N, C-alpha and C positions, 0 to 999 in steps of 0.2 A: 462590733457585734452587740446585739441587744443584751442587756444585763440579765434578762430572764433565761437566755439560752446558755446553759452551763456546759462544760466539757463532757459531762455525763450524757446530756442530750445529743451532743454532736457525735459521740461514739455510737449511738444507736442510729437506726434508719429514719429517713424522712419520707413520708408518704404523701404524694400529690393526688388528691381525689378530683376526678374530672367527671362531670355529669351535665347532660342537657335533657330536658324533659320529653321532647318528642323527636321523632325521626325527621320531621320537617326542619326543626332547629339544627339537627345534626348535619343536614345537607345544605342548609341555607345560611345559618348563623355561624359562619366560619371564624369571624373575629373573636367571638366568645371562646371558641375552641383554642385559638392561638393564645389567648390570654391565660387560659387555664393550663395549657401545656407549658407555657413559659414560667409557671411557678416552679418547675424543676430547676431552672436557672437561678431563681431567687433562693431556693433551698441551698444550692451549692455556694452561692455568694455568702450565705450566712454560716458556712463552715461545714455543712453536711457533705460527707463523701459518698455515702450510699443513699441514693434517691430512687424510689420506686413510684411509678405512676399507675394508678388504678383507674381504668376507664371502661370497665365492663358495663357500667350503668348508662352509657350514652344512649339516649332514646327512651329512658325510663323515668317516670315521675317520682318525685320525692315525697309525695303526699302520704305514703304509707299504705296505699291501696294495692300496690304491685310489689312483687318480689324484686329485691335489688342484690344480686350476688356480689357486686363490687363492694357495696356498703357492708355486707356481711363479712367479706374478706378483710375489710378495713378494721371492723370491730374485733375480729379474731386476732389480727395482728397486734392491736393495741393491748388486748388481754394478755398476750405472751410477754409483754414488757419490752419487746424488741423495737418499738416505734418511739422515737424521741420527739417527733413533731408531726402534726397533720396539717397539710397546706390545702387551702381551698380559696376560691375567688371571693366567696361570701358565704354567709351562713346558709342561704337557701340552696347552695350547691350540695351541702351535706345532708340536709333534711328540711322538709317543709311540714313536719308534724312534731309535736312536742315529745312524743314517746321516744322516737329515734334520737332526737337531738339531745334531750336530757340524759338518756341512757349513755350516749357517747361521752358526754361531759363527765358523768359520774365515773366511768371507766378511766378516762384520761386523768382524773384527779387521783384515783387509786394508784396508778402506775407512774405518775409524774410525767405525763405526755402533754406537750404544748399544742395549742391550736393557733394557726397563723393564717391571717387573711390580708387583704390589701390595706386594712386600717392599722394593723399592728400584731403583736405577739401576746397571747393570753395564756396564763397559767391557771387552770381550773382550781388549783389549791388555794389561790388568793381570793379573798372575799370580794374585792372590787371587780376583779376579772370575771369571777363566777357570776356576779350580778349582771355585768355587761353582756356576757355570753347568753345568759337567760333572756335578757331583753332582745338580743338579736334573734334568738330562736322564736320567741313569741311574735316579733314583728314579721318574721318570715312566714310563720303559719297564718298570721292575720292577713298578710298580703295575698296568700293563695285563696283564702276565703273571700276576700274583697274582689279578686279577679273572677272568682266563680259567680259571685252575686251580680257583678256587672254583666257577665255573659248571659246569665239567666234573664236579667232585666231586658237586655237587647233581644233575646229570643222571644220573650213574651210580647215585646213591642212589635216585632215583625209579624207575629201571629195575629195580633189585633188588626194589623193592616192587611192581612191576607197574603203576606209575602214570604211566609216561612216555608223553607224547603227542607223536608225531612228525608231521611234515608229511605229509599224505596226497596221493595222486595227484589230478589234476583230476577233479572230478565227485563227490568224496567229502568228508565232514567228520565231526567228532566230535559226538555228541549230548551232552546233559547227563549222561547215565549212563555216559559213557565208551565207548559203542559206535559203530561206524562206520556211517554212513548216507549216502544220496544227498544231494548238495548241494541246498538248497531253491531255488537259482536255476535256473529252468526252461531258460534258454538254455544253461547249462553241461551240464545233464543231457541235453538234446537233442543236443548235440554228441557226448557220450559214446555215446549210443544210435546215432548215425550211424556212429561208429567201429566199434561192434560189428556193425552191420548190414553194413558193407562187409567186415568180417572174415569174416562168414558167407557173403557173396556171392562174394568173391574167394578165400577159403581161406587168405589170408595178409595180415598187416599189416606185413610187412617192407618196408624201403625198396626192395629189389630188385624188388618187385612194382609199383613206380611206374614205368611205362614211358611213352614219349611217346604211344603210341596211347591209353592210359588217360587221360592228361592231356587229349588232344584230345576224348575222349568226355565228360570232365567239363565242358570248356568248352562243348560243344554242349548238354549237359544244362542247364547254368546259363543259357545263352542262351534255350533253350526255356522256361525257367521265368520269363523276363522280367528277369533280372539285367542291370544296366548293365555295360559294359566295364570301367569303373573299379572296380566292386565285384568283378568276377571277377579283375582284376589284383591287387587287394589280397589276395585269398585265395590266388592262385598265388604271391604274393611270400613267403608263409609257407613254402610248399613249397621255393621256390628258396633261401631263407635256411637252411632246415634241412639241405638237401643241401650247401650251401656250408660250414656249420659242421662237418658230418661229414667232408667232404673235407679241411678244414684240420686236423682232429684225426687224420687218417689212418685213420678207421674205414671209409670208403668210397673206392674207386678209380674207381667209375663214377658220373657225375652226369648225369642225363637233361636234355635241353633242355626247359626249361619255357616254353611259349608265352606271348606277351604281346600283348594286343589293343590296337588303336589307339583312343586316347581322344580324342573330340571334344567335350570338355566345358569349353571355354574360358569362364571366368566373365566376364560382360559387364554385370552389373547395377550401376547407379549411383543415387545419391539426389541430387535437387535439394534445396536448402536448405528451400524452402517445404514440400515433402512431408515432410521429416524433422521440421520444427517441428510439422507437423500431427499426425504420429504420436506425438511426445513428449507433446503435450498430452493424449493419450488413454491414456498410461501413468500410472495413478493412484498406483502404488507409487513413492515417492520413491527408494528404494534401487535398484529396477530401472531407473528413469529415469536416475539417475546412471550406472549401469553401461552403459546403451545409449548415452548421450551421450558417454561416453569414447571410443567407437569412432571416430567420424568426425574427432576431433581428433588422435588418436594413431596410428591404424591398427594397434593391437595385436590379437592373436588373442584369442578368448574365454578360452581357458585361461590365457593370460598375464595377462589382466586379473584373473581370479579369484585368481591367485597373488600379487598385489601385497599386501604387508604393511607395517605401520607402521614396523618396524625398517628398512625400505628407504627410508623417507622422511627427507630431510634438511631440517629446518625452517629452517636458517640460509641455505642456498643455494636453497631451494625447488626441489629436484630429487627424483626418485624413481628408484630403481634396480631393474631387473628382473634377478634373479639368473640366472646361466647355467643352473642346474638347472631353472629354471621356463620357460626359453625353448625354443621348438620346435627352433631351430637349434643349441642348446647354447652360444650366445654371449650373455652378458648385455649390457645397454645401459642408458644413463642418459637420462632424459627431463626437460628443463627445463619447469617449471610456470609458464606465463604465460597471462594472459587467461582464456578459458573453462575451460581445464584447471585453472588455479589456483582458479577459483571452485568447480569440482567438488570439489577436495581440501578447500577450506574447508568445504563442506557435509558432506563425509565426516568431517572433524574434529569437527563438531558432532554427528554421529551415531556417533562412536567409542564402543566398548564396552570395558570392562576385561577381559571374559571372552573377547575375540577380538582377534587381531592383524591380521585381514583389513581392508583398506581398503574393499573392496566386499563387503557382506554383507547378509543379511536377518535381523534379530533375532539377530545374532551367529553365524549359520551361513552357510556358503558359498552363493553364488547358484547355483542349479541350472539345470535346463532351463527356459527362459523362452519357448519357441517358441509355446506356446498364448497367452500374454499378448501376444507380438509380433503374431501373426496377428489377434488380437482388436483390437488398437490400429490395425493397418493397415486392417482392414475398417471400423472406425469413422471413420478419417480419409479413406476413399475411395482408399487407395493399394493398387494391386493388383500381385501378382507380385513383391514385393520380399522379399529374404532379409535376415536379420540380418547375414550376412557381407558384404552389399553395402556396408555402412558402412565396412568396411576398405578395399574397393576405392575408395570415394568419397574416403576420406582421402588415399590415394596420388594419385588424380587431382587433387584440390584442391591438393596440395603442388606437383605438376608444373605445373598451370595458374598457380599463384602465382609461378612462377619459381624454386622451390627446386631446387637442384642434385640430380639423380637420386641421386647417391652419398649425399648428406645425407638425402634422403627414405628411402632404403633403410635407413640407420642408425636412423632414427626408427621405421620400421615393422618392422624386424627381418629384412628380406629379405637373402639372401646373394648372389644373382646378379641381373644386369640382365635376365635372361630373364623375370622376373615382369612387366615392363611389356608384353611381347608376350603372355604367357600370360593375363594379366588383361585384355588388350585395353583398355589405359588410355585410348586416344584414342576419345572418344565420337563419336556421329553429328554432333552440333552442331559439334565441333571440325573434323571432316572437311568439313562444309559451309562453315565459316568459311574453311578453307584454300582451297577451290575458289573462293569469292567473292574472296578476296584475290588469287589467281592471275589470275582474270578481270579484276579491276580493274587489275592491273599491265599485262596484255597490252593492255587497252583504252587505256592511257596511252601506248603506244608509237606513234611516227609511222607513218602509212600511206604517205607519199610517200618515194621514194628520195632520200637525201641525198648519195649518191656519184655523180658524173657522170663519163662517159668522157673521157679526155684529148682535147683539141682536135686534130683532124686524124688521130686514131688510126683513125677509121672509114674515111678516104680513103686511108690508107697502103697501098701495094701491096707485095706480097712481091717481093724481089729475085730476078732470074733467075740461075740458076747459070751460071758461065762455061762 
């Protein structure tokens, strides 16, 4: 064991910090991910028994210009004194700006936390180690500046040759010959044509032309076209958000009142187990069947299930982590794999591919829209009117029926507020019927005869006459 690692350090936790700067690196630079996650084994080899991996910052730059929840959690853990050592592949993984880097070193020195990378073990309390750590942070920051300068120089050189391709406004794209053309996506083109039609009709596309009466006219037109209130509200939310951002920036001083329609679309669909088993038997694709079966056991959203990757799976503790960047609420969570969900993961391990990090995939590619397969399986099973999302509601209802604390159920499913139980109408008709029967049985068990008798002679007692 390294002499700098004392028994006191080993009694505390070791934290492995994993980060890659862009989503492209996360999807393509898999060897870097493997090396960073392998630091957990290095920590255990050095004697640490409690090892935690922080990887919420995958796809986030360390330049200091973007928020890094994982780094914030790391700093908070160091401040508590519960972290004995911080493991990183190199200094640039922790930070590429002097402020974050030196702040972390100062905190580690205060609470006697070590820093460990591929080159060695560093104690920030020692002068030589602190000097070397300072040089590493400075070189990391300089390297980022150098890469940025090279990129700008290449950009300017392409511009001088007339070959620079910049981002185009929505609705346009570059063709193979370097000319600008309409986007081949028909929905985008139709939206642009609508904008130009409105400009021709109204004579202006400025924000000041968006008045409350025009918004009300828009709502009526969409209602006449058969759009649901929820759909109209989502469209108006874009207008509301655009005005809010302009007001925050000081560009506008007037913000119109954007109407909001009442939505009566409380989701109420549930699956009974027999119906679900019947549908699963008619899903012939094993990859799709595993994807669907994951719903009723975890309550995860479809996009969250699609985002699960093997780096987020811990084979020692049999847990899987949903990163904060992939969760709808922006808050990551951990799921323990037991029983049927463990069986699903074991099947996915057998179907794992080297060219894909996805847990749920079809021939190495993300699972896309499966609504046609779902409807076909439901029809074959004789199950009518059920949506794929009903499985998420079923998972929540089953957890509540099983006696799981609502707070724990919300942590598993990823809900942030208790109102979901009202909005999803978790209590089914059978539950209400059972409640009525229990109440009737209780009332029927109550005595029908009076058990309290009047005091003897109280009825014959006459009131006293006043003097």
